[in-house]
N, C-alpha and C positions, 0 to 999 in steps of 0.2 A: 503495498500500499503505500502510496506516495506521501509526500508532507503534507499537502494540500488537501487532500483527501481525508487524513487522518485528522487534522485541525478542524474540517466541516463535520466530521463524524463526532468527534468530540464534542463541538457548539451544541448540533443537533440532540445529543444523549444528555447535554444538561437540560436544553430547553425541554425534552421529554419529562425527564426529572422534574422539574418545577411545574410543569403542567399536572404532574401527579401531586406532589405537596399540594401546590391549591387548591386542586379539586377537592384533596381531602380535607382541609381547610374548610371551604364552600357547603361541606356536607356534616362538618362539625366537629371533627379531628382537631383539635387545637394543643396538641402535644408540643411540649417543647423540646422534645429530642429528637425531633426530626433529621435526618442526615442530610447534612450537606456534601455536595462531591468536591466542592471546591477544584474545580477545572479549570478556572482561569489563570491561574499561575502554571499549570502545565500547557495550555494554549498561549500563553504569551511567551513562555521559552522556546515551544515549537517555532513560533512567528520572529526568533531573535531579538524581541524584548525583553525576555525573562532574566533575573538573577543579577 
């Protein structure tokens, strides 16, 4: 998988994850411990801006 495709896939996975979290909150789940993927640092590093 090339770098651009990997970056695109990571961004899409993060968006899907956040849609799930917001959807759960919309139906009443307000757990403070929802797992955050924290992909922005990895994406920035792949793009050459991290670190």
